[in-house]
ROKEGU-799059 format. One line per 3 residues: number of its first residue (from 0); their letters; for each residue x, y, z of C-alpha. Coordinates in steps of 0.02 Angstrom, whole numbers. Each point is the difference from the previous one (the first is absolute). Layout:
# ROKEGU-799059
NUM> A> X Y Z; ...
***
This chain:
# ROKEGU-799059
0> MDL> -935 -123 -1326; 191 2 0; 2 107 157
3> SIH> -119 -118 91; 103 -152 -48; 159 89 55
6> FSL> -77 43 169; -58 -180 21; 174 -65 -33
9> LCL> 75 122 125; -122 -55 135; 29 -182 -44
12> CCV> 189 16 8; -14 88 166; -113 -136 69
15> YAL> 121 -138 -51; 153 91 68; -75 41 169
18> EKD> -118 -142 45; 141 -94 88; 50 151 104
21> LSY> -164 88 42; -168 -67 54; -82 165 -50
24> YEI> 53 160 -86; -77 144 -95; 49 88 -162
27> LKK> 22 189 0; 19 113 -152; 108 154 -7
30> SDL> -156 107 3; -52 -78 166; 142 93 87
33> NRR> -41 184 24; 136 116 61; 44 182 28
36> VRR> 138 105 78; -38 130 132; 135 131 19
39> SVD> 63 52 170; 53 169 68; 168 -85 22
42> PRP> 94 34 -163; 92 -167 4; -69 -124 -128
45> QAA> -1 -138 130; -124 99 104; -141 -18 -128
48> IHE> -139 -123 41; -39 -130 -133; -173 -77 13
51> VWF> -60 -162 -79; -179 -68 0; -64 -168 -56
54> ESF> -127 -134 44; 35 -185 23; -59 -146 107
57> GRK> -166 84 36; 77 154 80; 78 168 -40
60> FHL> 182 51 23; 64 179 17; 190 9 7
63> LLK> 97 152 61; 180 -8 -59; 164 94 0
66> PSV> 158 -34 -100; 117 -127 78; 145 -84 -88
69> PLS> 138 -105 84; 144 79 -97; 154 81 74
72> SDF> 45 180 -41; 148 -61 -104; -100 -137 -86
75> KAS> 57 -53 -172; -70 -124 -125; 79 -76 -154
78> TLH> -31 -126 -137; 138 -129 -24; 18 -55 -182
81> QDG> 67 -159 -78; 170 76 -38; 22 58 180
84> STT> -36 183 -34; -131 94 100; -123 140 -32
87> ELS> -88 106 128; -176 -56 42; -130 133 37
90> INR> -121 -51 137; -165 88 28; -3 41 186
93> DIY> -175 72 -10; -96 -164 -11; 25 -63 178
96> FEG> -118 47 141; -46 -50 175; -139 53 115
99> SSK> -161 -66 70; -179 -42 -45; -123 131 58
102> TDP> -131 -136 18; 115 -106 112; 76 94 148
105> GST> 172 -64 47; 30 -77 -171; 159 12 -103
108> VHV> 2 11 -189; 136 -15 -132; -32 46 -182
111> QWE> 110 -13 -153; -62 60 -170; 43 -88 -163
114> NDL> -66 122 -128; -186 -2 41; 7 -168 88
117> AII> 41 -18 184; 81 -116 126; -90 32 164
120> SIN> 11 -79 172; -122 52 135; 31 -68 175
123> TKE> -148 20 117; -38 -71 169; -129 -120 -71
126> ENY> 71 -48 -170; 140 36 -123; -42 45 -180
129> FIE> 111 -8 -154; -12 62 -179; 124 -35 -140
132> PSW> 0 3 -191; -78 -153 -81; 133 -9 -135
135> RHT> 127 -66 124; -103 -159 11; -53 -21 -182
138> SDH> 91 -26 -163; -83 155 -73; 102 152 52
141> SND> -125 117 -83; -125 -39 138; -42 164 85
144> TMI> -103 -68 144; 49 -35 181; -39 -139 121
147> AFR> -60 39 176; 9 -130 138; 4 -13 188
150> QSD> 127 -84 110; -132 -127 51; -29 -45 -183
153> MKW> 176 -67 -22; 13 -190 -5; 185 -14 -42
156> KPE> 74 -156 80; 170 45 75; 36 -175 61
159> KYS> 39 -46 -181; 153 112 7; 141 -74 100
162> VGV> 164 88 29; 175 -17 -68; 168 -56 69
165> REP> 171 86 -6; 178 -36 50; 99 105 125
168> LCN> 127 131 -54; 165 54 74; 53 167 72
171> ATR> 80 107 -134; 122 98 107; 49 -132 126
174> GTT> -12 -154 -109; -87 -93 140; -115 -138 -56
177> LTG> -164 8 95; -27 -186 24; -146 34 115
180> ADN> -98 89 -133; -172 -72 -34; -110 -27 -149
183> LED> -155 99 46; -112 -41 -147; -34 170 -82
186> GLR> 106 91 129; 188 -28 -10; 92 12 166
189> LFP> 189 25 -15; 29 -18 187; -43 -125 137
192> LYD> -144 31 119; 66 56 169; -71 -52 166
195> EAG> -63 158 80; -92 -80 143; -5 104 156
198> SST> 11 167 -89; -156 103 -9; -64 126 -123
201> RQK> -4 131 137; 187 -21 33; 41 8 -184
204> RQT> -97 162 -22; 113 84 127; 162 -50 -86
207> MSY> -44 12 -185; 21 153 -109; -154 103 -40
210> VGT> -40 30 -183; -48 182 29; -49 85 -163
213> HTV> 83 -136 -103; -159 -88 -53; 21 -42 -184
216> CRL> 76 -153 -83; 60 59 -171; -32 -124 -141
219> VVV> 67 -39 -171; -135 -97 -94; 27 -92 -163
222> ADY> -129 -64 -124; 66 -137 -114; -58 -29 -178
225> YFY> -123 -134 55; -89 130 107; 14 134 -134
228> QNL> -80 -112 -132; -150 -52 102; -51 113 143
231> GQN> 85 147 -85; -88 -33 -166; 166 35 -90
234> DRR> -7 179 63; 140 63 112; -105 132 87
237> TTG> -142 -122 34; 129 -120 71; 82 128 114
240> EYI> -162 78 59; -75 -170 44; 150 -42 110
243> IGI> -7 170 85; -183 -33 40; 44 -168 78
246> IGR> 136 78 108; -124 134 55; -121 -133 63
249> VNA> 138 -97 87; 62 162 76; -172 33 75
252> IYK> 3 -170 89; 171 35 77; -32 182 45
255> GTS> -161 -49 88; 89 -125 112; 68 36 174
258> WPD> 158 -97 47; -5 -112 100; -177 35 63
261> SNS> -137 131 0; 71 81 158; 162 48 -89
264> NIR> 34 167 -83; 112 -85 -128; -109 17 -154
267> NLG> -8 85 -171; 145 -107 -60; -12 -33 -186
270> FEI> 76 8 -172; 48 123 -136; 53 -47 -175
273> AEL> 167 82 -38; 30 -84 -168; -108 -94 -124
276> IVH> 71 -106 -143; -108 -75 -139; 68 -128 -125
279> DSY> -82 22 -171; 82 -157 -74; 88 -159 51
282> TPV> 183 15 47; 108 -97 -125; 120 -127 76
285> LPG> 141 -106 -69; -21 -190 -2; 19 -65 178
288> DLH> -22 172 80; -147 51 109; -93 163 33
291> YNM> -156 35 101; -81 80 -155; 50 -133 -126
294> QSR> -121 -84 -120; -51 -179 46; 50 33 180
297> PQD> 7 -152 115; -153 -27 110; 109 0 154
300> MGL> -47 148 110; 154 -18 108; 113 7 -152
303> VLD> -92 151 -69; 24 92 165; 185 -46 -5
306> MFG> 15 69 -176; -89 158 54; 123 18 143
309> WEH> 148 -6 -119; -43 182 -41; 62 44 174
312> QKF> 87 160 -56; -170 76 -42; -84 -53 162
315> SPF> 127 36 137; -51 184 26; -180 -49 39
318> CLA> -93 -74 146; -78 -134 -112; -3 -56 -181
321> HLF> -154 -90 -66; -33 -89 -164; -175 -4 -73
324> TYQ> -33 -140 -123; -142 -93 -87; 59 -179 -12
327> SFP> -77 -156 74; 109 -88 128; -51 -170 67
330> GKL> -95 36 161; 83 168 34; -53 182 -3
333> GLA> 150 88 76; 171 -14 81; 104 115 109
336> YIA> 147 6 121; -39 18 185; 82 138 102
339> SWR> 76 -32 171; 4 117 150; 185 -44 21
342> PTD> 105 128 -94; 126 -130 -62; -128 -113 -84
345> LGG> -34 10 -186; -167 13 -87; -146 120 -14
348> MCS> -2 187 23; 165 88 -41; 94 -165 3
351> PVA> 182 0 -57; 44 -97 -157; 17 -189 23
354> YKD> 95 -138 -90; -72 -155 -79; 100 -119 -109
357> NRR> 144 127 1; -113 133 -73; -51 163 83
360> MAA> -187 18 20; -120 124 80; -97 -68 149
363> NTG> -119 147 26; -112 -71 -136; -168 -83 -31
366> LST> -117 -38 -143; -187 -15 -31; -89 -85 -144
369> YRN> -178 49 -42; -32 -153 -105; -70 -144 102
372> PDG> 72 -175 -22; -157 -49 -98; 35 139 -126
375> SQA> -135 121 57; 35 179 48; -4 51 182
378> LIH> -136 122 49; 63 169 58; -36 -44 182
381> QAT> 95 -164 -10; 146 89 -84; 8 129 138
384> ITT> 4 -132 137; 134 -101 -91; 119 148 -7
387> AHE> -42 53 178; 46 -176 57; 170 4 -86
390> FGH> 38 173 69; -44 -72 171; 141 -126 -18
393> NWG> 117 140 -57; -44 94 160; 39 -150 110
396> SEH> -160 -98 21; 3 -189 7; -156 -95 -47
399> DPD> -142 1 125; 0 -154 113; -157 -104 19
402> TDS> -59 78 161; -170 70 46; 66 178 9
405> CAP> 106 -1 -160; -96 -122 -110; -182 11 55
408> SSS> -141 -94 -85; -120 78 -124; -128 27 137
411> SGG> 128 110 90; 48 103 -152; 109 -122 -96
414> RFI> 187 -7 -34; 111 153 -2; 112 63 -141
417> MYP> 152 -102 52; -84 -170 9; 109 -132 -90
420> SAV> -130 -37 -134; -64 142 -106; -154 80 77
423> SGY> -157 19 -103; -30 184 37; -183 -20 46
426> EKN> 18 -16 189; 19 146 119; 177 -40 58
429> NQM> 68 -31 -175; 52 184 -14; 76 12 174
432> FSP> 158 -56 88; -13 -124 143; 70 38 173
435> CSK> 144 -120 -40; 43 89 -164; -9 171 82
438> EFI> 119 -57 136; 124 -68 -127; -5 158 -105
441> YKV> 8 112 153; 165 -77 54; 77 27 -172
444> VMR> -65 177 -25; 58 58 171; 176 -65 -31
447> KGY> 22 42 -185; -138 122 -41; 86 163 42
450> DCF> 151 -37 -109; -97 -86 -140; -156 108 -13
453> KES> -4 179 -62; -110 149 37; -160 7 -99
456> SAT> -4 114 -152; -172 -50 -69; -141 126 1
459> GQG> -186 -14 14; -9 -85 170; -105 61 145
462> LCG> -71 155 -83; -148 90 76; -152 -29 -109
465> NGR> 28 -182 -45; -150 -53 104; 109 -102 118
468> LDK> 50 45 177; 189 23 -1; 124 54 132
471> NEE> -26 176 73; -177 12 -74; -152 25 111
474> CDA> -110 -60 -142; 3 -18 -189; -162 16 -97
477> GYE> 73 23 -172; 32 153 -107; -152 101 52
480> GDK> -19 -69 175; -171 -24 77; -105 78 137
483> CCN> 117 -72 132; 172 18 -80; 68 145 -103
486> ENC> 114 -6 -151; 153 21 114; -39 -164 90
489> EFR> -56 87 160; -166 -11 91; -113 145 -47
492> VKI> -70 17 177; 80 -57 161; -123 -96 109
495> KGQ> 57 -11 180; -21 -165 89; -44 -98 -157
498> IQC> 99 -110 -118; 3 87 -168; 6 -82 -170
501> SPM> -46 12 -183; -115 -128 -83; 127 -4 -141
504> NYA> 124 -85 118; -116 -102 111; -161 -90 -44
507> CCV> -65 19 178; 8 190 -2; -162 101 0
510> NCT> -9 189 19; 188 8 30; -1 -116 150
513> VAP> -19 -184 44; -158 -80 -70; -122 -77 123
516> RGY> -7 -187 26; -103 -88 -132; 36 128 -136
519> PCL> 15 -94 -167; 177 27 -62; 2 -136 -133
522> DRV> -152 -46 -102; 2 -114 -150; -59 75 -165
525> DDN> -58 -168 -68; -47 -112 146; 1 -158 -107
528> FDC> 169 32 -80; 127 -57 130; 8 -81 171
531> KGR> 32 153 107; -135 71 110; -28 172 73
534> STC> 111 81 130; -47 126 134; 105 113 109
537> KGG> 47 -59 175; 42 167 81; 168 30 -85
540> LTC> 54 85 -161; 45 -159 -92; -134 -99 -89
543> PSA> 5 -181 62; 22 -139 -125; -161 -55 -81
546> SFK> -73 -161 64; -8 -147 -118; -166 -59 -66
549> LDG> -55 -171 59; 76 -147 -90; -119 -58 -134
552> TSC> -63 174 -42; -11 29 -187; 120 124 -81
555> HKG> 50 60 -173; -185 23 -32; -40 -180 42
558> YGE> 143 -81 -94; 110 -32 150; -12 -46 183
561> CRN> 84 84 149; 130 -93 102; 107 86 131
564> GKC> -37 169 -76; 49 -49 -177; -115 -29 -147
567> MDP> 34 -176 -65; -60 -51 -172; -80 -174 -15
570> CQQ> 166 -79 -51; 96 76 144; -132 -65 120
573> IDR> 55 -177 -41; 186 44 -13; 7 -2 -190
576> NPC> 50 133 -126; -127 79 -119; 16 -14 -189
579> LCK> -98 36 -160; -87 -144 -87; -29 -6 -188
582> GDD> -149 -43 -107; -168 -35 82; 76 14 173
585> ACK> 75 173 -29; -130 86 110; 11 -118 146
588> TCC> 109 13 154; 154 -104 -41; 149 -56 103
591> YRP> 161 -91 -34; -6 -182 52; 125 -22 145
594> NTE> 180 -27 -55; -47 13 -185; -26 132 -134
597> LCE> -174 -69 -40; -132 137 8; -173 -68 40
600> PLT> -169 68 57; -30 2 187; -190 7 -18
603> DKI> -128 21 -138; -48 171 67; 10 133 -136
606> LED> 103 155 34; -89 167 5; 4 112 -153
609> GRP> 159 102 -17; 118 -125 82; 162 -33 -99
612> CYD> 3 -160 -102; 114 -85 -126; -49 105 -152
615> GFC> -58 159 85; -146 21 121; -150 -104 50
618> NQG> -172 46 -67; -149 -111 45; 112 -150 28
621> KCK> 97 20 -162; 175 68 -21; -11 150 -115
624> KSE> 137 106 -72; 4 175 69; -82 90 -145
627> SKL> -138 93 91; 98 122 105; -10 138 -129
630> IQR> -189 -19 -16; -20 0 189; 104 157 18
633> LYS> -94 82 -144; -167 -42 82; 56 72 166
636> IIQ> 49 161 -88; -170 15 -83; -83 -25 168
639> SLS> 95 144 79; 30 105 -154; 109 153 28
642> IDT> 145 88 -83; 122 -65 132; -52 -182 -15
645> IAE> 4 7 -190; 174 77 3; 62 -130 124
648> FMK> -72 -142 -105; 79 67 -160; 168 19 87
651> NNI> 0 -178 65; -63 -77 -165; 85 103 -134
654> VWT> 3 -136 -134; -185 -41 16; -41 186 9
657> VLV> 83 29 -168; -89 -149 -78; -171 52 67
660> LAT> 19 180 -57; 65 -51 -171; -139 -126 -37
663> PVW> -141 128 -39; 117 95 -116; 44 -160 -90
666> VVG> -183 -52 -20; -50 171 -68; 144 -8 -123
669> IVI> -58 -169 -65; -178 66 -27; 62 153 -95
672> VEK> 111 -104 -114; -141 -122 -35; -118 141 -50
675> QDK> 135 79 -107; 24 -165 -93; -185 -10 -42
678> KKD> 1 177 -68; 148 -41 -112; -91 -154 -64
681> LKF> -145 108 -61; 110 138 -68; 96 -104 -130
684> PTE> -114 -77 -137; 42 -114 -144; 107 125 -96
687> HED> 142 -52 112; -11 -179 -52; 175 12 -75
690> ERI> 71 47 168; 16 -91 167; -41 123 137
693> KVL> 56 -35 178; -64 116 135; 120 2 145
696> RNG> -50 17 184; 54 181 3; -121 42 -141
699> EEN> 131 13 -136; -20 -90 -166; 128 -116 -72
702> ILR> -38 -19 -188; 84 -141 -94; -19 12 -190
705> TRK> -12 -161 -100; 10 -39 -186; -173 -78 -10
708> PVH> -159 44 90; -41 -82 166; -145 17 120
711> TRI> 23 131 135; 51 -71 171; 1 107 155
714> STA> 93 -72 148; -10 56 180; 129 -123 58
***
């Protein structure tokens, strides 16, 4: 009973914490993720293939992964204590992976393990999927489940989060006040905008320096005590490893971008963490003093960034310094200095130290908070985009202007990363840079990149066998290869006059060559689950995007309705947010009344059995606590009885297994004791009337002698 109640509470907490952020999500247990390691003939550890299988959203996933960690060869990590002393922090480099999904050609996957839990992002052509530990969104940190959701399930409203304002700084070495500096909301420009009319990108390319092999921006990242307490769960390794995972995801966005357009060979520019610092306590300050890690810190993001910059001696050797925090700031999620393509301007990548209020301050800085202004925690996808946005400012990007090409509507893919308001993360363009941003960054990188960036020292990139087609590979079908591609990433047989391929790399590849027109390359596992239709090959290797189902088609097994390719629940169909009613209305579709927190039924229609409700899950129109899962699992085991299923059940339900196995022994013991008591009652007649005989449960006798005779009393209590 205790276990059932505990599970109910975990589900309930998860429902409450996520209902404002996700229209739909699924719960995964640790046992739902199956994994193994397949060794390679290559003796290097990073050459081994790590495989992960799981099922979610009505389909199967098979991930092929190789180690990948965005750390420099001289990486160091430390814990900074209250007294200012430091201790070395050991980071597990073997928990970070990247690769692809075997079931989704052309996909990219990033995985980070937290013990047996996982943070997973799967980017496919049709949809993006995410998994993260449930405990980050509940008050119960013992929760060992995970939440799985899709990008289209996110209903986060970015327009609620405005941006901040900052004052200009002065040049440290020249003492020149930059009176033309602008307040750029969450991007701080320390220089005036220059009129560059008449100059073209083509002309600039011919005069600017080339970055060459200098492709890495070295970072120093700092987690304050606010971050350590919450997202780090008061554990320094958990704190550091979470930040490394975030940087890895941001790094993938940057390395996958060509600057300034897809025709350029300027790509694979990214980040490596050179130093990681974790605060395990608040920094004490004297009355009137300030510190970025102080207790009761002001809710002024600009001031916090200033205080962070006062540690300029630590940050000068690096391309960028970034502070990770978990504090709510009014309407803000991040702040950073913008880089300029002019070498004399301050701010952003490798900027010289600046002055403000007669105090030296680093200007190659930025910060991200993963606590939303309403107090909720940002989902892993939102957190990644927030930090990617601030790094974009550090690399020289202004905000995207409201033009059709750089701020398209939702029907054209949505806003890009550098849009002024925070982007939700659920639209296609939310993880990409706009043409305007890429042009801004291109100018800065080509002028400052060679001197600021360093050569890459990270390992695990572009290895044969990762299932993804990399440079200088004819094909890549994973560790064992397939009938078309061998384990050395070469075609097994050369076919003259035909385009060759591997179905591992292209969905429209059949028998090692281009599939015929009409060949089904994308078929939905559960046709009533989402709003995407089938897709067939058009004569090329790439599988075309799936067509959208007609508006009005049912989805989510009849609960929702398709609109523009997205499954809208009944509340979203009328531009309202869903909620959970209480009492008699708990198993009805409920929505918030517009502009209020009042949760009310939309219709009298009863939700189907198994839908989440206020106290657990719906059953025949009533909200029942989740107490039947164990019985359901037990019944399914009896139906398909085998040694493997019994072992799996016992492993996943160890407490109940012990109770069930112990119950027969306990019952037999009670019967034996009861019979033993009756025998004792017959054995001792009236000659013992001067004694009180107590027969204990273990069969022993406890005889209490008295001065005058009493009647014999045998107790089994």
